[in-house]
N, C-alpha and C positions, 0 to 999 in steps of 0.2 A: 700245749695250748688247749684251753677249754673255755669256749665262749658261747654264751647264749645270745645268738644274733638278734638284732632289733627287728621290730615289726613296723613296716611302712604302711601308713594309712593315707589314702587319697580320697577326700570327700568331693562330691560334686559341688556342694555349697556348704558354707559354715553356719548358716542361719536358718537351715531348714532340716528338722529332725527326720523328715521323710525322704530326703535327698539320697541319691545312690552313693555308695562308698565302695572302694576297692581296698582290700587288705592283703598285703604281701608279708607272709611270715617267713623270715630267712632262716629259721630253724636253729639247730644246735650243732656247733662246730667243735670237733676234737682232732688234735694232731699231736703226734709224738715222733721224735727223731733223735738218734744218738748212736753211740758205740754199742750196738746190739745186733744180734744175728737177724737177717731179714726173714720174712715169712717163708714157709716151705715151698710154695709155688714160685716165689721169686728166686730162691736159692736154686731150685731145680732148673730154672731158665739159665742161670749163669753156668750151671754144670753142663747143660745141653748145648750151650754156645760158648765154649771156652775161647779165651784169647791166649794162644800158646806163646806169644811173645812177651807175656807179662811176667814170666818167670815161673818158678816152682810154686806149688800151693802155699808153702810156708811164707812166701814173699807177698802174698795177696791178702788184703784185709777187706772186711765188709762192714758197712753201716746199714742199719735198717730203720724203718719208720712206717707209720700208717697215718692215714688221713680219712676222716669220716664226717659226714653231716647227716642230720636227720630232721624230720618234721618240716621240710621246706614245702610251703603250701600257698595257694592263692584262692581267695574267696571274694564274693561280692554280696552286697546286701544293702540295708538302709542304715543311715547315720545313727538312729536311735538303737540299733542292734549291734553296735560295734563291739561292746563288751562280750556279747555272746559269740561274735565271729572270731574273737581271739581265743576262745576255748577250744579244746581238742575234740570235743564231741560234735560230730557232723549233724546230729539230730537236733541240736539246739536251735538252728535256724534252717528251715526247709529251703531247698534249692539254692544253697549258698556256695558250696564247694565247686570251683572250676578245675583246680589242680589238687588232687588228693595228696596228703603228705608223702614226700619223696625222700628217700635215703640213698646215700652213696658211700661206699667204702673203697679205699685205695691202699694198696701195699707197695712200699717203696724200698728199693735196695740200691746201694752204691758199692761197686767193686773198685778198689784202689790198689795200685802197684807203683813201684818206683820207675818202671820203664815206660809206662804209657799213661795217657790221660784217663781219668776215671770213667767207668761205664755205669749207666743208669738203667734200671728196669722198674717199671711201674705198671701194676695190674689192678683193675678195679671192676666193680660190678654194681649195677643199679637194679634192685629187685623188681620194682614196679613203677611205671608212670601211668597214671589214670587221669584222663581229661574228660570233663563233662561240660556240656554247653546246651543251653535251651534259649528260646526266643527272649524270655524275660531276662536271663543273664546277659545275653548279647546286647539288649537295649540298655542295661545299666552300665556295661563297660563302655559302650559308645557315648553315652551321655557324660560320663566322667571324663573320658579322654577329650571329648569336644570342649568341655568346660575349661580344662587345663590348657589345651591348645590355644583357645581364645585368649586366656589370661597371659600365656607366654608371648603370644603374638603382640598383644598390646604393650607388654613390657619392652619388647625389642623395638617396637615403633617409637616408644618414648625415649629410649636410649639413643636411637638414631637421630631423632630431632634435636636432642641436647648436643650431640656431636656436631651437627650442622651449625647450630648457633655458636658453638665455640670456635669455629673456623677450621680450616683444613691445612694450616701450615704445619709442615713437618721438616725435620732435618734428616739428611741422609749421611750416615757414617760409613766410611770405607775402612774395612779392617784388612790388614795385610796378613795373608795366611802363609805359614812357613812352607818352604818347598819340601816335597816328599823325600824322605831319606830312604833310598832304595836299599842301602846296605842294612838298615835296621829292619826293613821288611823281610829281607832275605834271612836275617838272623832269626826272626820270629818264625818264619816258615820252616826253617831247618831245625828249630827247637823241638817241634813235634814230629815224630817219625811214626809211620804206620807200617804194618806188615804188608807183604805182597798180596796176601789173601785177605780181602776185606772181611771184617767181623762186625757184628752189631755194636755200635757205640751207645745208642739210646733206643730203648724199646718201650712202647706204651700200648696197652691193650685195655679196652673197656667193653663190658658186656651188659646188655639190657635183657633181662629175663622176660619181661612182658610190658607191652605198650597197648593201652586200651583207650578208645575214644567212644564216648556215649553222647549221641545227639538225640535229645528228647523233646517232644512237644508236650507230653504229659506222661505219667508213670506207665501207662499201657500203650503208648504210641512213641516208639523210639527206634533208633538205629545204632547198632554196636559194631565196632571194628576192632580186631585184636591182631597184634603182631607179637610172636613169641620167639625168643632165643635169637638175638642179634649180637654179633661181635664185630668190633672194628679195631684194627691194629695199625701201628706205624713203627717202622724201625729205620734209624739213621745209621748208615754204614760208615766205616772209617775212611772210605774213599769219597764220601760226600753224597753217595746215592741214597735216595729216600724210597722205601718200599712201603706201600699202603695196601692193607687188605680189608675186605668186608665180607662177612659171612652172614647171609640172611637165613631166617628160620621159617616159620609157618605163619600164614596170614589168612584170616577168614572174616566174613561179614555176616552178621545176624540182622536181618531186615524184619523189624516188627512194626513198621510204619503202616498205618491203615490207609487203604487206597480204594477208590471206587472202580478202578480198572485193574485187570490182571497184569502181573509182572512176571 
């Protein structure tokens, strides 16, 4: 799969070139999957967490794939600058980027055997998420959201009035549901057997290398916050147990806001 995702444009007004506009660029999506060996880190996870009941290594097969998207971004500006907002250059329109382009990569692996259900491992990383906000950007976002909220509210009110005019008669249908077949449930439950020692059935891990937030009043008057190296993971065991992990990195704030009193 190779898709150049669409760009969503939300204007505050359609008849004012100076009205505010929100631009959501959904980026570029790529995905592959098939009868290929999984990535090295995914294969290492299967080797470090073996399922001994699955049989010999010769009876185990692997499928691999990857998923990635890039250039996911969010910008604000004026309606007459919408073409410049769609460009990849941040310098085309000053104070326009709210979310800098984001990329994500995921590696997927599936381990299959004749004795047990398949096991899945997925690992990903997000290099950077950078958020920027200023009073002017906040005002534009609020104005656009307010305009669309008002529009949707009027549409819902019009639909409600039409339903009231059409009457409220309705028919109730009673559907007989078949009785539960306990024997079939027992067969299904017995069809899947797990080992006495629980092993990971599904594993997912995502890492964020850097998260930055920049709140600015002007170029020389701003506040920065940074979070580095964050990892979250979840694993579903064969006995139904869910284990969730979170490892935090380093966090710091750089205060460059001008103030008349000491802080």
